[in-house]
VEXZA-278664 format. One record per residue (C-alpha): x, y, z. Coordinates in nm, 2 decimals, padded with zeros to 4 digits. Example, Ala and Ser with C-alpha at 12.3 -4.5 7.8 and 13.67 -1.06 7.14 Angstrom:
BEGIN
      x      y      z
  01.23 -00.45  00.78
  01.37 -00.11  00.71
//
This chain:
BEGIN
      x      y      z
  05.35 -19.80  01.80
  05.57 -19.53  01.92
  05.46 -19.34  02.25
  05.46 -18.95  02.23
  05.75 -18.80  02.43
  05.57 -18.50  02.57
  05.21 -18.51  02.74
  04.95 -18.23  02.66
  04.83 -17.96  02.91
  04.49 -18.13  02.94
  04.66 -18.45  03.04
  04.83 -18.30  03.35
  04.60 -18.31  03.64
  04.83 -18.13  03.88
  04.86 -17.83  03.65
  04.49 -17.82  03.59
  04.42 -17.82  03.97
  04.67 -17.54  04.03
  04.52 -17.31  03.76
  04.17 -17.38  03.89
  04.27 -17.29  04.24
  04.44 -16.96  04.12
  04.12 -16.86  03.93
  03.90 -16.93  04.23
  04.13 -16.72  04.46
  04.12 -16.43  04.22
  03.74 -16.45  04.18
  03.70 -16.45  04.56
  03.94 -16.15  04.60
  03.76 -15.96  04.33
  03.42 -16.04  04.48
  03.53 -15.94  04.83
  03.67 -15.60  04.71
  03.39 -15.53  04.46
  03.22 -15.29  04.71
  03.54 -15.09  04.74
  03.59 -15.07  04.37
  03.79 -15.30  04.14
  04.16 -15.28  04.17
  04.37 -15.11  03.91
  04.05 -14.93  03.78
  04.08 -14.55  03.77
  03.81 -14.35  03.96
  03.69 -13.99  03.99
  03.73 -13.90  04.36
  03.53 -13.62  04.53
  03.40 -13.53  04.88
  03.06 -13.45  05.02
  03.01 -13.24  05.34
  02.70 -13.37  05.54
  02.55 -13.22  05.85
  02.53 -13.55  06.04
  02.60 -13.83  05.79
  02.27 -14.00  05.89
  02.41 -14.35  05.92
  02.62 -14.35  05.60
  02.91 -14.60  05.63
  03.21 -14.70  05.43
  03.13 -14.91  05.12
  02.77 -14.78  05.09
  02.67 -14.72  04.73
  02.67 -14.39  04.54
  02.39 -14.37  04.29
  02.28 -14.12  04.02
  01.94 -14.14  03.87
  01.89 -14.48  04.04
  02.21 -14.63  03.89
  02.51 -14.73  04.09
  02.80 -14.51  03.99
  03.05 -14.55  04.28
  03.10 -14.62  04.65
  03.18 -14.43  04.97
  03.54 -14.48  05.05
  03.54 -14.33  05.40
  03.34 -14.11  05.64
  03.52 -13.88  05.89
  03.43 -13.60  06.12
  03.53 -13.24  06.05
  03.51 -12.92  06.26
  03.50 -12.58  06.10
  03.78 -12.37  06.26
  03.58 -12.04  06.21
  03.24 -12.14  06.35
  03.33 -12.45  06.54
  03.04 -12.64  06.37
  03.08 -13.02  06.33
  03.00 -13.20  06.01
  03.08 -13.53  05.83
  03.30 -13.56  05.52
  03.23 -13.85  05.30
  03.50 -13.94  05.04
  03.35 -14.09  04.72
  03.50 -14.30  04.45
  03.29 -14.25  04.13
  03.33 -14.39  03.78
  03.58 -14.21  03.57
  03.35 -14.14  03.28
  03.14 -13.90  03.50
  03.43 -13.66  03.55
  03.37 -13.37  03.59
  03.04 -13.32  03.76
  02.89 -12.96  03.76
  02.98 -12.75  04.07
  02.61 -12.72  04.17
  02.56 -13.10  04.20
  02.35 -13.19  04.51
  02.37 -13.49  04.74
  02.09 -13.66  04.92
  02.11 -13.94  05.18
  01.85 -14.20  05.10
  01.73 -14.53  05.26
  01.75 -14.86  05.07
  01.49 -15.01  05.30
  01.32 -14.96  05.63
  01.59 -15.15  05.82
  01.83 -14.86  05.79
  02.06 -14.94  05.50
  02.16 -14.61  05.34
  02.31 -14.49  05.01
  02.41 -14.15  04.87
  02.21 -14.01  04.57
  02.38 -13.75  04.35
  02.16 -13.50  04.17
  02.36 -13.37  03.87
  02.35 -12.99  03.85
  02.35 -12.75  03.55
  02.65 -12.52  03.63
  02.92 -12.47  03.37
  03.18 -12.47  03.65
  03.33 -12.82  03.70
  03.37 -13.00  04.03
  03.73 -13.11  04.00
  03.88 -13.41  04.17
  03.92 -13.40  04.55
  03.69 -13.09  04.57
  03.40 -13.10  04.82
  03.03 -13.05  04.77
  02.94 -12.80  05.05
  02.68 -12.86  05.32
  02.44 -12.61  05.16
  02.41 -12.85  04.86
  02.33 -13.16  05.07
  02.01 -13.29  05.23
  01.94 -13.56  05.49
  01.57 -13.65  05.50
  01.41 -13.77  05.82
  01.44 -14.15  05.84
  01.14 -14.37  05.93
  01.32 -14.49  06.24
  01.37 -14.13  06.36
  01.00 -14.07  06.29
  00.91 -14.38  06.50
  01.14 -14.26  06.78
  00.91 -13.97  06.84
  00.63 -14.20  06.96
  00.78 -14.29  07.30
  00.57 -14.41  07.59
  00.46 -14.06  07.71
  00.37 -13.95  07.36
  00.17 -14.27  07.30
 -00.03 -14.22  07.62
 -00.10 -13.86  07.52
 -00.21 -13.97  07.18
 -00.44 -14.22  07.33
 -00.60 -13.96  07.56
 -00.63 -13.71  07.27
 -00.79 -13.97  07.04
 -01.05 -14.05  07.31
 -01.12 -13.67  07.37
 -01.15 -13.61  06.99
 -01.39 -13.89  06.96
 -01.60 -13.75  07.24
 -01.59 -13.41  07.08
 -01.70 -13.54  06.74
 -01.97 -13.77  06.87
 -02.32 -13.68  06.75
 -02.18 -13.40  06.52
 -02.18 -13.59  06.19
 -02.41 -13.34  06.02
 -02.20 -13.05  06.13
 -01.89 -13.22  06.02
 -02.04 -13.29  05.68
 -02.14 -12.92  05.65
 -01.78 -12.82  05.75
 -01.63 -13.05  05.48
 -01.87 -12.90  05.22
 -01.77 -12.55  05.32
 -01.40 -12.64  05.30
 -01.42 -12.69  04.92
 -01.39 -12.32  04.84
 -01.10 -12.30  05.07
 -00.92 -12.58  04.89
 -01.00 -12.42  04.55
 -00.86 -12.09  04.65
 -00.56 -12.26  04.82
 -00.43 -12.39  04.49
 -00.27 -12.06  04.37
 -00.14 -12.00  04.72
  00.03 -12.34  04.72
  00.17 -12.26  04.37
  00.32 -11.95  04.51
  00.47 -12.14  04.81
  00.61 -12.40  04.57
  00.78 -12.14  04.35
  01.16 -12.11  04.40
  01.13 -11.74  04.42
  00.93 -11.78  04.75
  01.24 -11.94  04.91
  01.02 -12.15  05.14
  01.31 -12.39  05.18
  01.53 -12.12  05.32
  01.25 -12.04  05.57
  01.26 -12.38  05.72
  01.64 -12.38  05.73
  01.62 -12.04  05.91
  01.37 -12.20  06.16
  01.61 -12.49  06.22
  01.89 -12.24  06.28
  01.68 -12.04  06.52
  01.57 -12.36  06.70
  01.93 -12.46  06.73
  02.03 -12.12  06.88
  01.73 -12.13  07.12
  01.81 -12.49  07.24
  02.08 -12.39  07.50
  01.82 -12.15  07.67
  01.53 -12.39  07.66
  01.52 -12.42  08.04
  01.51 -12.04  08.08
  01.23 -12.02  07.83
  01.04 -12.29  08.01
  01.08 -12.09  08.33
  00.96 -11.78  08.15
  00.63 -11.95  08.05
  00.59 -12.07  08.41
  00.63 -11.71  08.53
  00.39 -11.59  08.26
  00.13 -11.85  08.39
  00.17 -11.72  08.74
  00.14 -11.36  08.62
 -00.17 -11.42  08.41
 -00.33 -11.62  08.69
 -00.29 -11.32  08.92
 -00.40 -11.09  08.64
 -00.72 -11.29  08.59
 -00.81 -11.21  08.95
 -00.81 -10.84  08.88
 -01.00 -10.87  08.55
 -01.33 -10.74  08.69
 -01.16 -10.43  08.83
 -00.99 -10.37  08.49
 -01.33 -10.42  08.32
 -01.50 -10.16  08.55
 -01.21 -09.92  08.49
 -01.24 -09.97  08.11
 -01.62 -09.91  08.12
 -01.57 -09.57  08.28
 -01.29 -09.48  08.03
 -01.51 -09.33  07.74
 -01.70 -09.10  07.98
 -01.36 -08.99  08.13
 -01.21 -08.92  07.79
 -01.52 -08.71  07.68
 -01.50 -08.51  08.00
 -01.12 -08.46  07.95
 -01.18 -08.34  07.59
 -01.43 -08.09  07.72
 -01.23 -07.97  08.03
 -00.86 -07.96  07.90
 -00.91 -07.65  07.68
 -01.04 -07.46  07.98
 -00.76 -07.58  08.20
 -00.49 -07.47  07.95
 -00.49 -07.10  08.05
 -00.47 -07.20  08.42
 -00.17 -07.42  08.35
  00.00 -07.13  08.15
 -00.05 -06.88  08.43
  00.06 -07.14  08.69
  00.38 -07.19  08.49
  00.44 -06.81  08.49
  00.37 -06.79  08.86
  00.61 -07.07  08.94
  00.88 -06.89  08.73
  00.82 -06.57  08.93
  00.83 -06.77  09.25
  01.18 -06.90  09.19
  01.37 -06.61  09.36
  01.15 -06.64  09.67
  01.21 -07.02  09.67
  01.59 -06.95  09.65
  01.56 -06.72  09.96
  01.34 -06.98  10.13
  01.62 -07.23  10.12
  01.82 -07.01  10.36
  01.54 -06.95  10.61
  01.35 -07.29  10.58
  01.50 -07.44  10.90
  01.40 -07.14  11.10
  01.06 -07.11  10.94
  01.00 -07.48  11.02
  01.09 -07.41  11.38
  00.86 -07.11  11.39
  00.57 -07.32  11.25
  00.64 -07.59  11.51
  00.62 -07.34  11.79
  00.32 -07.17  11.64
  00.12 -07.49  11.62
  00.16 -07.53  12.00
  00.04 -07.17  12.06
 -00.23 -07.18  11.80
 -00.50 -07.31  12.04
 -00.42 -07.04  12.29
 -00.46 -06.78  12.01
 -00.81 -06.88  11.92
 -00.95 -06.62  12.15
 -00.81 -06.36  11.92
 -01.07 -06.47  11.65
 -01.36 -06.30  11.85
 -01.16 -05.98  11.87
 -01.08 -05.99  11.50
 -01.44 -06.03  11.42
 -01.53 -05.72  11.63
 -01.24 -05.53  11.46
 -01.37 -05.64  11.12
 -01.71 -05.51  11.20
 -01.57 -05.18  11.31
 -01.36 -05.17  11.00
 -01.67 -05.23  10.79
 -01.85 -04.94  10.96
 -01.55 -04.72  10.91
 -01.54 -04.80  10.54
 -01.91 -04.72  10.50
 -01.86 -04.37  10.66
 -01.90 -04.10  10.38
 -01.63 -03.89  10.55
 -01.38 -04.17  10.52
 -01.46 -04.21  10.15
 -01.39 -03.83  10.10
 -01.07 -03.86  10.30
 -00.96 -04.16  10.08
 -01.03 -03.95  09.77
 -00.82 -03.66  09.90
 -00.55 -03.91  10.00
 -00.56 -04.06  09.65
 -00.52 -03.71  09.50
 -00.23 -03.64  09.74
 -00.06 -03.96  09.62
 -00.11 -03.85  09.26
  00.06 -03.52  09.33
  00.33 -03.68  09.54
  00.41 -03.96  09.29
  00.67 -03.76  09.09
  00.84 -03.67  09.42
  00.84 -04.03  09.53
  00.96 -04.14  09.19
  01.27 -03.92  09.24
  01.33 -04.02  09.61
  01.26 -04.39  09.58
  01.58 -04.47  09.37
  01.79 -04.28  09.62
  01.68 -04.51  09.89
  01.64 -04.83  09.70
  01.98 -04.82  09.53
  02.19 -04.58  09.74
  02.03 -04.60  10.09
  02.07 -04.23  10.14
  01.77 -04.18  10.37
  01.87 -04.47  10.59
  02.23 -04.35  10.62
  02.12 -03.99  10.68
  01.90 -04.08  10.98
  02.17 -04.31  11.11
  02.44 -04.04  11.08
  02.21 -03.78  11.25
  02.16 -04.02  11.54
  02.54 -04.08  11.55
  02.61 -03.71  11.53
  02.41 -03.65  11.85
  02.53 -03.95  12.03
  02.83 -03.80  12.22
  02.72 -03.79  12.59
  02.86 -03.51  12.82
  02.68 -03.61  13.14
  02.39 -03.37  13.11
  02.30 -03.44  12.75
  02.45 -03.49  12.40
  02.63 -03.24  12.17
  02.76 -03.22  11.82
  03.11 -03.10  11.75
  03.20 -02.89  11.44
  03.53 -02.76  11.32
  03.64 -02.48  11.09
  03.87 -02.56  10.79
  04.04 -02.27  10.60
  04.05 -02.27  10.23
  04.39 -02.30  10.06
  04.55 -01.97  09.96
  04.56 -01.87  09.60
  04.37 -01.67  09.34
  03.99 -01.70  09.36
  04.01 -01.92  09.67
  03.69 -01.99  09.85
  03.80 -01.80  10.17
  03.75 -01.45  10.00
  03.53 -01.30  09.74
  03.64 -01.42  09.39
  03.56 -01.34  09.03
  03.59 -01.70  08.91
  03.61 -02.06  09.05
  03.92 -02.16  09.24
  04.13 -02.32  08.97
  04.48 -02.31  09.13
  04.76 -02.28  09.18
  04.81 -02.20  09.55
  05.13 -02.11  09.74
  05.27 -02.17  10.08
  05.56 -01.98  10.25
  05.82 -02.15  10.46
  06.05 -01.89  10.61
  06.18 -01.67  10.33
  06.09 -01.92  10.05
  05.76 -01.97  09.88
  05.64 -02.32  09.75
  05.37 -02.38  09.49
  05.11 -02.62  09.62
  04.85 -02.73  09.35
  04.56 -02.76  09.60
  04.35 -02.45  09.52
  04.09 -02.63  09.31
  03.72 -02.62  09.38
  03.54 -02.95  09.39
  03.16 -02.88  09.38
  02.89 -03.12  09.27
  02.56 -02.93  09.32
  02.35 -03.19  09.13
  02.52 -03.53  09.19
  02.39 -03.85  09.03
  02.18 -04.04  09.28
  02.02 -04.30  09.05
  01.72 -04.07  09.00
  01.50 -04.07  08.69
  01.71 -04.01  08.38
  02.04 -04.02  08.57
  02.32 -04.26  08.56
  02.30 -04.55  08.80
  02.56 -04.40  09.03
  02.56 -04.29  09.39
  02.79 -03.99  09.37
  02.67 -03.79  09.67
  02.91 -03.87  09.96
  03.12 -04.10  09.75
  03.32 -03.84  09.54
  03.69 -03.88  09.52
  03.92 -03.58  09.52
  04.11 -03.53  09.19
  04.43 -03.34  09.25
  04.51 -03.06  09.01
  04.17 -03.04  08.86
  03.86 -02.82  08.93
  03.53 -03.00  08.93
  03.20 -02.81  08.91
  02.97 -03.08  08.75
  02.92 -03.45  08.79
  03.24 -03.65  08.85
  03.36 -03.90  08.59
  03.24 -04.25  08.66
  03.59 -04.38  08.73
  03.64 -04.11  09.00
  03.33 -04.22  09.20
  03.39 -04.47  09.48
  03.21 -04.80  09.43
  03.21 -04.89  09.80
  02.93 -04.82  10.04
  02.81 -04.96  10.37
  02.57 -05.26  10.39
  02.26 -05.16  10.58
  02.01 -05.38  10.76
  01.77 -05.35  10.47
  02.01 -05.56  10.26
  02.03 -05.83  10.53
  01.77 -06.09  10.62
  01.61 -06.12  10.96
  01.90 -06.33  11.09
  02.19 -06.10  11.00
  02.29 -06.30  10.68
  02.34 -06.11  10.35
  02.10 -06.21  10.08
  02.25 -06.37  09.76
  02.28 -06.14  09.46
  01.99 -06.31  09.27
  01.76 -06.25  09.57
  01.86 -05.88  09.60
  01.79 -05.84  09.23
  01.44 -06.00  09.26
  01.37 -05.77  09.56
  01.48 -05.46  09.38
  01.79 -05.42  09.60
  02.06 -05.52  09.35
  02.37 -05.30  09.36
  02.43 -05.08  09.06
  02.76 -04.99  08.91
  02.96 -04.73  09.10
  02.75 -04.75  09.42
//
């Protein structure tokens, strides 16, 4: 027999061992990298923004409708540059046949078991806008349910002790109240029946109950930095209400008397309204006196202080005043006095027109005061044996109808004057007579012409002078000054009827 020159592949043990080893290495490599996706297989890569990531890690599964559709390639932190809020960005590798997902796709972090293993569940949306590769599902479209381990973390040692105490107290509260509890449960049936439509409304998307809890979470997050201040506020409120409770009886007594007080006020206030109106008017009229009182207040205060010291010594005057009052009463009951008062009243009625004409002359022009003062001054020159008044004669200017000779008309110029052989014309022969000057009397202009006339050269005046030719200056008398030599302000003079008129 002839031997075959070349051996078959199955007859070469070395080659078979090498191929087997290569296949085993490739299988191990593929098995090790299966969680990260098979190599050389195209994927649909997107990102998901999560509030906290909730324990998601690289290589965790991505599922859709309970079926594995990809893996998490990486998880990284991200800070929003506008708000500064931190979030987690999970990069996903998904099967290529799912591209593209709708833009309103939601993501939910779920637990595989109670030991804490997590996966990411995608809930496919219905939007016509596609979620392109490398785009990010926003935080508003992600949810992270509370894990069971987080729930158990609430029951720390203080919480467990408080639950134990509460359970004992609830047991004591319900002991012996089985019948009442049964009746309560029976009465709750209508409440449950009527609660069904209410719960339907709460479950409706139009109610936006989910946004309510999101807003509560946001409000709680904003209130967290000031939690200590809020705690101190409640401590202060407890202190306040503790003190308030001590005054509760006084408040109760005040409240009991409230209705009677209100009824009395409703009855009394309408009668008090006229008094308040008149008081307001009185206070308005009192303002000028109050303005003058500001000036004299220190001196009045001093006078009251000194008067209080001497008041006790003046009490003896009361007895004399009583006797005088009795004498005045007897005087008023005398019939002759009554007749005299009637005659005096009639005299005043007749003299009222005269006083109406004289009063403005004194109130506005002070003519009577100045007249008596000037008469006293006229007779004040002392010659050793008495006083005398001096008078001088003044000749009228020369000219036709001058006042020094009989004339057929008023002196209306011109006048002449001789110097040597020459004659000069001097325009001074003009009469200035004001027989009825304006003295602020009834119906007259508010001017004080008498004694204040100005000479108008080249013009004869036989009537009232023009207002511009009447001097506006006059002397200030003591009547226009207060008791301490200070001039009253204009508003006080006006209130007292002493205001200066134009041209005085």
